[in-house]
All heavy atoms as TSV, in Angstrom:
chain	resi	resn	atom	element	x	y	z
A	1	MET	N	N	55.988	97.634	106.487
A	1	MET	CA	C	57.038	98.132	107.361
A	1	MET	C	C	56.442	98.909	108.533
A	1	MET	O	O	56.929	98.819	109.642
A	1	MET	CB	C	58.005	99.005	106.557
A	1	MET	CG	C	59.203	99.432	107.342
A	1	MET	SD	S	60.193	98.025	107.835
A	1	MET	CE	C	61.783	98.687	107.679
A	2	GLU	N	N	55.397	99.649	108.288
A	2	GLU	CA	C	54.784	100.444	109.345
A	2	GLU	C	C	54.229	99.544	110.457
A	2	GLU	O	O	54.333	99.863	111.632
A	2	GLU	CB	C	53.668	101.308	108.766
A	2	GLU	CG	C	53.083	102.273	109.782
A	2	GLU	CD	C	52.065	103.205	109.157
A	2	GLU	OE1	O	52.247	103.605	108.001
A	2	GLU	OE2	O	51.092	103.507	109.850
A	3	LYS	N	N	53.689	98.397	110.094
A	3	LYS	CA	C	53.130	97.472	111.086
A	3	LYS	C	C	54.219	96.954	112.017
A	3	LYS	O	O	54.020	96.860	113.224
A	3	LYS	CB	C	52.441	96.316	110.366
A	3	LYS	CG	C	51.632	95.436	111.261
A	3	LYS	CD	C	50.849	94.428	110.456
A	3	LYS	CE	C	49.852	93.735	111.335
A	3	LYS	NZ	N	49.002	92.833	110.569
A	4	LYS	N	N	55.396	96.634	111.465
A	4	LYS	CA	C	56.514	96.147	112.271
A	4	LYS	C	C	56.972	97.231	113.247
A	4	LYS	O	O	57.244	96.964	114.416
A	4	LYS	CB	C	57.657	95.732	111.351
A	4	LYS	CG	C	58.740	94.954	112.017
A	4	LYS	CD	C	59.731	94.450	110.985
A	4	LYS	CE	C	60.723	93.505	111.597
A	4	LYS	NZ	N	61.655	92.981	110.611
A	5	THR	N	N	57.029	98.473	112.775
A	5	THR	CA	C	57.421	99.592	113.628
A	5	THR	C	C	56.405	99.793	114.740
A	5	THR	O	O	56.765	100.033	115.890
A	5	THR	CB	C	57.564	100.883	112.796
A	5	THR	OG1	O	58.545	100.662	111.782
A	5	THR	CG2	C	57.987	102.050	113.652
A	6	ASP	N	N	55.121	99.684	114.416
A	6	ASP	CA	C	54.072	99.832	115.420
A	6	ASP	C	C	54.209	98.766	116.506
A	6	ASP	O	O	54.013	99.053	117.689
A	6	ASP	CB	C	52.682	99.744	114.786
A	6	ASP	CG	C	52.350	100.963	113.937
A	6	ASP	OD1	O	53.041	101.997	114.064
A	6	ASP	OD2	O	51.395	100.873	113.139
A	7	LEU	N	N	54.549	97.542	116.107
A	7	LEU	CA	C	54.729	96.475	117.080
A	7	LEU	C	C	55.900	96.768	118.006
A	7	LEU	O	O	55.847	96.490	119.207
A	7	LEU	CB	C	54.935	95.136	116.377
A	7	LEU	CG	C	53.712	94.542	115.683
A	7	LEU	CD1	C	54.103	93.292	114.901
A	7	LEU	CD2	C	52.617	94.225	116.687
A	8	ARG	N	N	56.968	97.317	117.455
A	8	ARG	CA	C	58.133	97.659	118.278
A	8	ARG	C	C	57.786	98.769	119.266
A	8	ARG	O	O	58.186	98.725	120.425
A	8	ARG	CB	C	59.308	98.089	117.395
A	8	ARG	CG	C	59.948	96.944	116.685
A	8	ARG	CD	C	61.141	97.383	115.896
A	8	ARG	NE	N	61.714	96.266	115.181
A	8	ARG	CZ	C	62.452	96.372	114.121
A	8	ARG	NH1	N	62.742	97.562	113.630
A	8	ARG	NH2	N	62.940	95.303	113.517
A	9	ILE	N	N	57.051	99.763	118.802
A	9	ILE	CA	C	56.637	100.863	119.681
A	9	ILE	C	C	55.764	100.319	120.805
A	9	ILE	O	O	55.934	100.678	121.972
A	9	ILE	CB	C	55.901	101.959	118.881
A	9	ILE	CG1	C	56.903	102.671	117.967
A	9	ILE	CG2	C	55.214	102.949	119.813
A	9	ILE	CD1	C	56.267	103.596	116.956
A	10	ASP	N	N	54.839	99.418	120.466
A	10	ASP	CA	C	53.974	98.801	121.477
A	10	ASP	C	C	54.796	97.985	122.474
A	10	ASP	O	O	54.522	98.005	123.670
A	10	ASP	CB	C	52.924	97.906	120.823
A	10	ASP	CG	C	51.878	98.696	120.043
A	10	ASP	OD1	O	51.779	99.924	120.251
A	10	ASP	OD2	O	51.176	98.080	119.228
A	11	ALA	N	N	55.792	97.268	121.982
A	11	ALA	CA	C	56.637	96.446	122.852
A	11	ALA	C	C	57.431	97.325	123.819
A	11	ALA	O	O	57.529	97.019	125.010
A	11	ALA	CB	C	57.581	95.578	122.027
A	12	VAL	N	N	57.986	98.414	123.324
A	12	VAL	CA	C	58.742	99.334	124.180
A	12	VAL	C	C	57.823	99.937	125.235
A	12	VAL	O	O	58.181	100.035	126.410
A	12	VAL	CB	C	59.427	100.442	123.341
A	12	VAL	CG1	C	59.966	101.549	124.228
A	12	VAL	CG2	C	60.535	99.850	122.489
A	13	ALA	N	N	56.626	100.304	124.839
A	13	ALA	CA	C	55.668	100.875	125.788
A	13	ALA	C	C	55.303	99.862	126.869
A	13	ALA	O	O	55.190	100.218	128.048
A	13	ALA	CB	C	54.416	101.350	125.052
A	14	GLU	N	N	55.131	98.603	126.498
A	14	GLU	CA	C	54.797	97.561	127.461
A	14	GLU	C	C	55.948	97.337	128.442
A	14	GLU	O	O	55.729	97.202	129.648
A	14	GLU	CB	C	54.452	96.258	126.744
A	14	GLU	CG	C	54.049	95.140	127.678
A	14	GLU	CD	C	52.782	95.417	128.451
A	14	GLU	OE1	O	51.982	96.270	128.038
A	14	GLU	OE2	O	52.590	94.778	129.508
A	15	VAL	N	N	57.171	97.325	127.941
A	15	VAL	CA	C	58.338	97.163	128.820
A	15	VAL	C	C	58.413	98.326	129.806
A	15	VAL	O	O	58.683	98.132	130.993
A	15	VAL	CB	C	59.642	97.052	127.995
A	15	VAL	CG1	C	60.873	97.195	128.866
A	15	VAL	CG2	C	59.667	95.736	127.241
A	16	ARG	N	N	58.133	99.523	129.342
A	16	ARG	CA	C	58.159	100.688	130.240
A	16	ARG	C	C	57.065	100.604	131.290
A	16	ARG	O	O	57.284	100.963	132.456
A	16	ARG	CB	C	58.035	101.973	129.430
A	16	ARG	CG	C	59.291	102.284	128.663
A	16	ARG	CD	C	59.187	103.564	127.883
A	16	ARG	NE	N	60.440	103.818	127.193
A	16	ARG	CZ	C	60.567	104.605	126.152
A	16	ARG	NH1	N	59.519	105.235	125.660
A	16	ARG	NH2	N	61.739	104.767	125.585
A	17	ARG	N	N	55.879	100.123	130.903
A	17	ARG	CA	C	54.793	99.962	131.877
A	17	ARG	C	C	55.182	98.948	132.951
A	17	ARG	O	O	54.940	99.165	134.145
A	17	ARG	CB	C	53.497	99.525	131.180
A	17	ARG	CG	C	52.764	100.651	130.504
A	17	ARG	CD	C	51.367	100.222	130.076
A	17	ARG	NE	N	51.388	99.303	128.956
A	17	ARG	CZ	C	51.413	99.645	127.675
A	17	ARG	NH1	N	51.417	100.916	127.341
A	17	ARG	NH2	N	51.423	98.734	126.730
A	18	ILE	N	N	55.786	97.848	132.535
A	18	ILE	CA	C	56.228	96.818	133.488
A	18	ILE	C	C	57.291	97.397	134.422
A	18	ILE	O	O	57.230	97.209	135.641
A	18	ILE	CB	C	56.760	95.579	132.746
A	18	ILE	CG1	C	55.604	94.877	132.030
A	18	ILE	CG2	C	57.482	94.630	133.690
A	18	ILE	CD1	C	56.050	93.817	131.047
A	19	ARG	N	N	58.262	98.102	133.853
A	19	ARG	CA	C	59.326	98.702	134.659
A	19	ARG	C	C	58.752	99.690	135.675
A	19	ARG	O	O	59.129	99.684	136.848
A	19	ARG	CB	C	60.324	99.406	133.750
A	19	ARG	CG	C	61.476	100.056	134.504
A	19	ARG	CD	C	62.182	101.118	133.700
A	19	ARG	NE	N	61.246	102.191	133.383
A	19	ARG	CZ	C	61.377	103.001	132.343
A	19	ARG	NH1	N	62.388	102.865	131.516
A	19	ARG	NH2	N	60.503	103.955	132.115
A	20	ASP	N	N	57.824	100.524	135.232
A	20	ASP	CA	C	57.225	101.506	136.132
A	20	ASP	C	C	56.418	100.832	137.242
A	20	ASP	O	O	56.451	101.269	138.397
A	20	ASP	CB	C	56.341	102.478	135.349
A	20	ASP	CG	C	57.139	103.382	134.428
A	20	ASP	OD1	O	58.380	103.461	134.578
A	20	ASP	OD2	O	56.516	104.005	133.541
A	21	ALA	N	N	55.712	99.760	136.908
A	21	ALA	CA	C	54.939	99.022	137.908
A	21	ALA	C	C	55.875	98.388	138.940
A	21	ALA	O	O	55.586	98.408	140.141
A	21	ALA	CB	C	54.078	97.960	137.239
A	22	GLN	N	N	56.993	97.835	138.485
A	22	GLN	CA	C	57.967	97.244	139.407
A	22	GLN	C	C	58.568	98.321	140.304
A	22	GLN	O	O	58.761	98.107	141.500
A	22	GLN	CB	C	59.067	96.515	138.644
A	22	GLN	CG	C	58.613	95.224	138.030
A	22	GLN	CD	C	59.702	94.552	137.219
A	22	GLN	OE1	O	60.693	95.169	136.845
A	22	GLN	NE2	N	59.508	93.284	136.922
A	23	HIS	N	N	58.841	99.478	139.743
A	23	HIS	CA	C	59.404	100.574	140.525
A	23	HIS	C	C	58.434	100.986	141.635
A	23	HIS	O	O	58.835	101.168	142.789
A	23	HIS	CB	C	59.723	101.764	139.622
A	23	HIS	CG	C	60.241	102.951	140.364
A	23	HIS	ND1	N	61.514	103.007	140.867
A	23	HIS	CD2	C	59.644	104.108	140.713
A	23	HIS	CE1	C	61.683	104.166	141.489
A	23	HIS	NE2	N	60.569	104.844	141.410
A	24	GLU	N	N	57.169	101.118	141.284
A	24	GLU	CA	C	56.159	101.478	142.275
A	24	GLU	C	C	56.032	100.400	143.356
A	24	GLU	O	O	55.864	100.712	144.532
A	24	GLU	CB	C	54.809	101.700	141.600
A	24	GLU	CG	C	54.745	102.960	140.777
A	24	GLU	CD	C	53.431	103.115	140.043
A	24	GLU	OE1	O	52.464	102.393	140.364
A	24	GLU	OE2	O	53.356	103.973	139.144
A	25	GLN	N	N	56.115	99.148	142.947
A	25	GLN	CA	C	56.013	98.034	143.886
A	25	GLN	C	C	57.163	98.059	144.885
A	25	GLN	O	O	56.973	97.746	146.065
A	25	GLN	CB	C	56.013	96.715	143.113
A	25	GLN	CG	C	55.918	95.474	143.973
A	25	GLN	CD	C	56.014	94.208	143.151
A	25	GLN	OE1	O	56.245	94.241	141.940
A	25	GLN	NE2	N	55.852	93.072	143.791
A	26	LEU	N	N	58.356	98.424	144.449
A	26	LEU	CA	C	59.540	98.395	145.302
A	26	LEU	C	C	59.753	99.688	146.089
A	26	LEU	O	O	60.523	99.715	147.043
A	26	LEU	CB	C	60.779	98.114	144.466
A	26	LEU	CG	C	60.846	96.724	143.851
A	26	LEU	CD1	C	62.023	96.619	142.909
A	26	LEU	CD2	C	60.913	95.664	144.925
A	27	GLU	N	N	59.057	100.739	145.680
A	27	GLU	CA	C	59.234	102.032	146.326
A	27	GLU	C	C	58.910	101.936	147.816
A	27	GLU	O	O	57.882	101.407	148.213
A	27	GLU	CB	C	58.325	103.066	145.656
A	27	GLU	CG	C	58.725	104.481	145.911
A	27	GLU	CD	C	57.951	105.450	145.044
A	27	GLU	OE1	O	57.494	105.049	143.964
A	27	GLU	OE2	O	57.802	106.590	145.453
A	28	GLY	N	N	59.824	102.400	148.650
A	28	GLY	CA	C	59.620	102.385	150.088
A	28	GLY	C	C	59.945	101.056	150.755
A	28	GLY	O	O	59.849	100.944	151.974
A	29	GLN	N	N	60.326	100.056	149.961
A	29	GLN	CA	C	60.675	98.752	150.529
A	29	GLN	C	C	62.100	98.798	151.077
A	29	GLN	O	O	62.948	99.509	150.551
A	29	GLN	CB	C	60.589	97.655	149.459
A	29	GLN	CG	C	59.204	97.394	148.942
A	29	GLN	CD	C	58.339	96.716	149.985
A	29	GLN	OE1	O	58.798	95.873	150.735
A	29	GLN	NE2	N	57.078	97.111	150.026
A	30	PRO	N	N	62.367	98.026	152.135
A	30	PRO	CA	C	63.751	97.970	152.636
A	30	PRO	C	C	64.673	97.315	151.609
A	30	PRO	O	O	64.220	96.601	150.712
A	30	PRO	CB	C	63.648	97.118	153.901
A	30	PRO	CG	C	62.349	96.422	153.834
A	30	PRO	CD	C	61.463	97.199	152.914
A	31	TRP	N	N	65.959	97.567	151.754
A	31	TRP	CA	C	66.957	97.067	150.817
A	31	TRP	C	C	66.880	95.557	150.647
A	31	TRP	O	O	66.958	95.044	149.539
A	31	TRP	CB	C	68.347	97.483	151.299
A	31	TRP	CG	C	69.443	96.995	150.421
A	31	TRP	CD1	C	70.340	96.021	150.697
A	31	TRP	CD2	C	69.755	97.441	149.105
A	31	TRP	NE1	N	71.200	95.830	149.643
A	31	TRP	CE2	C	70.852	96.695	148.639
A	31	TRP	CE3	C	69.215	98.405	148.254
A	31	TRP	CZ2	C	71.409	96.885	147.392
A	31	TRP	CZ3	C	69.781	98.585	147.015
A	31	TRP	CH2	C	70.856	97.840	146.602
A	32	GLU	N	N	66.692	94.836	151.736
A	32	GLU	CA	C	66.643	93.372	151.680
A	32	GLU	C	C	65.484	92.891	150.809
A	32	GLU	O	O	65.622	91.926	150.064
A	32	GLU	CB	C	66.514	92.779	153.094
A	32	GLU	CG	C	67.720	93.018	153.969
A	32	GLU	CD	C	67.693	94.395	154.653
A	32	GLU	OE1	O	66.677	95.119	154.557
A	32	GLU	OE2	O	68.712	94.742	155.276
A	33	ALA	N	N	64.349	93.558	150.888
A	33	ALA	CA	C	63.186	93.179	150.076
A	33	ALA	C	C	63.460	93.430	148.596
A	33	ALA	O	O	63.052	92.648	147.735
A	33	ALA	CB	C	61.946	93.948	150.523
A	34	ARG	N	N	64.146	94.513	148.304
A	34	ARG	CA	C	64.492	94.819	146.902
A	34	ARG	C	C	65.440	93.765	146.334
A	34	ARG	O	O	65.267	93.299	145.214
A	34	ARG	CB	C	65.132	96.199	146.796
A	34	ARG	CG	C	64.180	97.321	147.070
A	34	ARG	CD	C	64.888	98.649	147.001
A	34	ARG	NE	N	63.981	99.707	147.392
A	34	ARG	CZ	C	63.965	100.899	146.818
A	34	ARG	NH1	N	64.827	101.195	145.872
A	34	ARG	NH2	N	63.102	101.802	147.219
A	35	VAL	N	N	66.449	93.408	147.124
A	35	VAL	CA	C	67.408	92.387	146.687
A	35	VAL	C	C	66.693	91.064	146.457
A	35	VAL	O	O	66.892	90.393	145.435
A	35	VAL	CB	C	68.560	92.235	147.704
A	35	VAL	CG1	C	69.416	91.019	147.385
A	35	VAL	CG2	C	69.414	93.495	147.728
A	36	ALA	N	N	65.826	90.673	147.370
A	36	ALA	CA	C	65.075	89.422	147.235
A	36	ALA	C	C	64.207	89.439	145.990
A	36	ALA	O	O	64.124	88.443	145.259
A	36	ALA	CB	C	64.219	89.186	148.478
A	37	PHE	N	N	63.571	90.575	145.707
A	37	PHE	CA	C	62.730	90.699	144.510
A	37	PHE	C	C	63.552	90.449	143.251
A	37	PHE	O	O	63.148	89.671	142.382
A	37	PHE	CB	C	62.091	92.090	144.449
A	37	PHE	CG	C	61.384	92.365	143.153
A	37	PHE	CD1	C	60.095	91.915	142.941
A	37	PHE	CD2	C	62.019	93.062	142.136
A	37	PHE	CE1	C	59.448	92.152	141.743
A	37	PHE	CE2	C	61.388	93.305	140.936
A	37	PHE	CZ	C	60.090	92.849	140.740
A	38	PHE	N	N	64.707	91.104	143.141
A	38	PHE	CA	C	65.504	90.972	141.932
A	38	PHE	C	C	66.141	89.587	141.804
A	38	PHE	O	O	66.315	89.088	140.695
A	38	PHE	CB	C	66.552	92.088	141.842
A	38	PHE	CG	C	65.937	93.402	141.455
A	38	PHE	CD1	C	65.843	94.435	142.363
A	38	PHE	CD2	C	65.415	93.592	140.194
A	38	PHE	CE1	C	65.256	95.646	142.013
A	38	PHE	CE2	C	64.821	94.790	139.820
A	38	PHE	CZ	C	64.745	95.819	140.740
A	39	ARG	N	N	66.463	88.963	142.928
A	39	ARG	CA	C	66.974	87.591	142.859
A	39	ARG	C	C	65.893	86.636	142.356
A	39	ARG	O	O	66.164	85.760	141.541
A	39	ARG	CB	C	67.482	87.150	144.223
A	39	ARG	CG	C	68.816	87.762	144.541
A	39	ARG	CD	C	69.431	87.150	145.762
A	39	ARG	NE	N	70.755	87.714	145.961
A	39	ARG	CZ	C	71.339	87.839	147.126
A	39	ARG	NH1	N	70.734	87.406	148.218
A	39	ARG	NH2	N	72.531	88.373	147.220
A	40	ARG	N	N	64.661	86.808	142.857
A	40	ARG	CA	C	63.546	85.971	142.373
A	40	ARG	C	C	63.304	86.207	140.889
A	40	ARG	O	O	63.119	85.267	140.119
A	40	ARG	CB	C	62.259	86.285	143.145
A	40	ARG	CG	C	62.129	85.620	144.477
A	40	ARG	CD	C	60.729	85.741	145.049
A	40	ARG	NE	N	60.156	87.078	144.975
A	40	ARG	CZ	C	60.323	88.044	145.890
A	40	ARG	NH1	N	61.057	87.816	146.952
A	40	ARG	NH2	N	59.756	89.216	145.737
A	41	ARG	N	N	63.329	87.460	140.491
A	41	ARG	CA	C	63.089	87.803	139.081
A	41	ARG	C	C	64.186	87.211	138.190
A	41	ARG	O	O	63.903	86.685	137.116
A	41	ARG	CB	C	63.033	89.322	138.920
A	41	ARG	CG	C	62.662	89.772	137.550
A	41	ARG	CD	C	61.231	89.404	137.213
A	41	ARG	NE	N	60.967	89.805	135.851
A	41	ARG	CZ	C	60.511	89.006	134.914
A	41	ARG	NH1	N	60.202	87.761	135.188
A	41	ARG	NH2	N	60.328	89.427	133.697
A	42	ALA	N	N	65.439	87.276	138.614
A	42	ALA	CA	C	66.540	86.709	137.839
A	42	ALA	C	C	66.376	85.200	137.713
A	42	ALA	O	O	66.596	84.636	136.633
A	42	ALA	CB	C	67.878	87.051	138.488
A	43	ALA	N	N	65.967	84.544	138.792
A	43	ALA	CA	C	65.759	83.095	138.742
A	43	ALA	C	C	64.629	82.745	137.776
A	43	ALA	O	O	64.736	81.784	137.009
A	43	ALA	CB	C	65.442	82.566	140.139
A	44	GLU	N	N	63.557	83.531	137.783
A	44	GLU	CA	C	62.444	83.298	136.851
A	44	GLU	C	C	62.897	83.465	135.404
A	44	GLU	O	O	62.545	82.660	134.536
A	44	GLU	CB	C	61.302	84.270	137.132
A	44	GLU	CG	C	60.589	84.042	138.441
A	44	GLU	CD	C	59.656	85.186	138.803
A	44	GLU	OE1	O	59.516	86.130	138.004
A	44	GLU	OE2	O	59.083	85.135	139.903
A	45	LEU	N	N	63.677	84.504	135.150
A	45	LEU	CA	C	64.156	84.743	133.787
A	45	LEU	C	C	65.091	83.629	133.336
A	45	LEU	O	O	65.001	83.163	132.189
A	45	LEU	CB	C	64.861	86.096	133.693
A	45	LEU	CG	C	63.960	87.312	133.810
A	45	LEU	CD1	C	64.802	88.572	133.903
A	45	LEU	CD2	C	63.002	87.396	132.639
A	46	ASN	N	N	65.982	83.185	134.213
A	46	ASN	CA	C	66.882	82.086	133.873
A	46	ASN	C	C	66.091	80.831	133.536
A	46	ASN	O	O	66.384	80.139	132.559
A	46	ASN	CB	C	67.859	81.801	135.006
A	46	ASN	CG	C	69.006	82.783	135.033
A	46	ASN	OD1	O	69.306	83.424	134.043
A	46	ASN	ND2	N	69.635	82.896	136.176
A	47	GLU	N	N	65.084	80.540	134.354
A	47	GLU	CA	C	64.261	79.354	134.126
A	47	GLU	C	C	63.541	79.429	132.779
A	47	GLU	O	O	63.498	78.454	132.034
A	47	GLU	CB	C	63.246	79.212	135.256
A	47	GLU	CG	C	62.420	77.952	135.167
A	47	GLU	CD	C	61.454	77.831	136.337
A	47	GLU	OE1	O	61.799	78.271	137.440
A	47	GLU	OE2	O	60.366	77.287	136.114
A	48	SER	N	N	63.011	80.597	132.448
A	48	SER	CA	C	62.309	80.726	131.171
A	48	SER	C	C	63.274	80.603	129.993
A	48	SER	O	O	62.923	80.037	128.951
A	48	SER	CB	C	61.526	82.036	131.097
A	48	SER	OG	O	62.391	83.138	131.075
A	49	LEU	N	N	64.505	81.099	130.144
A	49	LEU	CA	C	65.498	80.966	129.078
A	49	LEU	C	C	65.915	79.511	128.891
A	49	LEU	O	O	66.101	79.050	127.766
A	49	LEU	CB	C	66.720	81.831	129.373
A	49	LEU	CG	C	66.533	83.336	129.223
A	49	LEU	CD1	C	67.746	84.077	129.756
A	49	LEU	CD2	C	66.274	83.706	127.772
A	50	VAL	N	N	66.053	78.782	129.990
A	50	VAL	CA	C	66.403	77.364	129.908
A	50	VAL	C	C	65.283	76.610	129.201
A	50	VAL	O	O	65.534	75.798	128.301
A	50	VAL	CB	C	66.679	76.776	131.309
A	50	VAL	CG1	C	66.763	75.264	131.257
A	50	VAL	CG2	C	67.969	77.356	131.867
A	51	LYS	N	N	64.041	76.880	129.589
A	51	LYS	CA	C	62.897	76.204	128.965
A	51	LYS	C	C	62.812	76.503	127.472
A	51	LYS	O	O	62.414	75.657	126.693
A	51	LYS	CB	C	61.596	76.614	129.648
A	51	LYS	CG	C	61.396	75.957	130.986
A	51	LYS	CD	C	60.076	76.354	131.594
A	51	LYS	CE	C	59.889	75.711	132.944
A	51	LYS	NZ	N	58.635	76.141	133.577
A	52	ALA	N	N	63.185	77.721	127.099
A	52	ALA	CA	C	63.133	78.114	125.692
A	52	ALA	C	C	64.339	77.591	124.917
A	52	ALA	O	O	64.418	77.766	123.704
A	52	ALA	CB	C	63.056	79.634	125.579
A	53	GLY	N	N	65.293	76.976	125.615
A	53	GLY	CA	C	66.466	76.435	124.952
A	53	GLY	C	C	67.498	77.474	124.588
A	53	GLY	O	O	68.402	77.231	123.791
A	54	LYS	N	N	67.410	78.664	125.178
A	54	LYS	CA	C	68.345	79.737	124.861
A	54	LYS	C	C	69.481	79.832	125.866
A	54	LYS	O	O	70.375	80.639	125.726
A	54	LYS	CB	C	67.601	81.066	124.784
A	54	LYS	CG	C	66.555	81.063	123.701
A	54	LYS	CD	C	65.961	82.412	123.501
A	54	LYS	CE	C	64.832	82.297	122.521
A	54	LYS	NZ	N	64.999	82.976	121.326
A	55	LEU	N	N	69.430	78.963	126.886
A	55	LEU	CA	C	70.451	78.976	127.914
A	55	LEU	C	C	70.601	77.558	128.432
A	55	LEU	O	O	69.609	76.880	128.689
A	55	LEU	CB	C	70.024	79.907	129.058
A	55	LEU	CG	C	71.029	80.217	130.134
A	55	LEU	CD1	C	72.206	81.026	129.563
A	55	LEU	CD2	C	70.380	81.030	131.244
A	56	GLY	N	N	71.825	77.102	128.577
A	56	GLY	CA	C	72.056	75.760	129.082
A	56	GLY	C	C	71.559	75.614	130.514
A	56	GLY	O	O	71.551	76.570	131.278
A	57	ALA	N	N	71.135	74.444	130.906
A	57	ALA	CA	C	70.556	74.224	132.221
A	57	ALA	C	C	71.545	74.492	133.341
A	57	ALA	O	O	71.149	74.839	134.454
A	57	ALA	CB	C	70.043	72.780	132.329
A	58	ASN	N	N	72.830	74.368	133.084
A	58	ASN	CA	C	73.828	74.594	134.131
A	58	ASN	C	C	74.461	75.984	134.066
A	58	ASN	O	O	75.444	76.241	134.704
A	58	ASN	CB	C	74.922	73.523	134.059
A	58	ASN	CG	C	75.635	73.541	132.726
A	58	ASN	OD1	O	75.217	74.227	131.811
A	58	ASN	ND2	N	76.717	72.783	132.620
A	59	ARG	N	N	73.886	76.868	133.282
A	59	ARG	CA	C	74.426	78.226	133.151
A	59	ARG	C	C	73.435	79.230	133.692
A	59	ARG	O	O	72.263	78.954	133.851
A	59	ARG	CB	C	74.719	78.535	131.682
A	59	ARG	CG	C	75.807	77.597	131.129
A	59	ARG	CD	C	76.256	77.988	129.779
A	59	ARG	NE	N	76.831	79.321	129.800
A	59	ARG	CZ	C	76.936	80.057	128.724
A	59	ARG	NH1	N	76.538	79.643	127.575
A	59	ARG	NH2	N	77.461	81.265	128.791
A	60	SER	N	N	73.902	80.421	133.920
A	60	SER	CA	C	73.056	81.491	134.434
A	60	SER	C	C	73.263	82.723	133.567
A	60	SER	O	O	74.387	83.047	133.186
A	60	SER	CB	C	73.426	81.792	135.878
A	60	SER	OG	O	72.733	82.914	136.329
A	61	ALA	N	N	72.171	83.435	133.277
A	61	ALA	CA	C	72.262	84.655	132.487
A	61	ALA	C	C	72.721	85.831	133.344
A	61	ALA	O	O	73.135	86.845	132.840
A	61	ALA	CB	C	70.917	84.986	131.841
A	62	VAL	N	N	72.620	85.669	134.674
A	62	VAL	CA	C	73.013	86.763	135.575
A	62	VAL	C	C	74.068	86.298	136.536
A	62	VAL	O	O	74.307	85.170	136.738
A	62	VAL	CB	C	71.811	87.327	136.376
A	62	VAL	CG1	C	70.904	88.068	135.432
A	62	VAL	CG2	C	71.092	86.247	137.117
């Protein structure tokens, strides 16, 4: 059980590192650049969900 908990803690830490890196990347960017970034990211996530079979090809998660 401890190993599973450790993996979850590691996963949460990794998500926070990614979030913080994205925040730093967008800091000081104009609004249009931020919107474009999140639209690209949403499209990437949708594509990966479709490939994984967790989302229909004609649907969008966002």
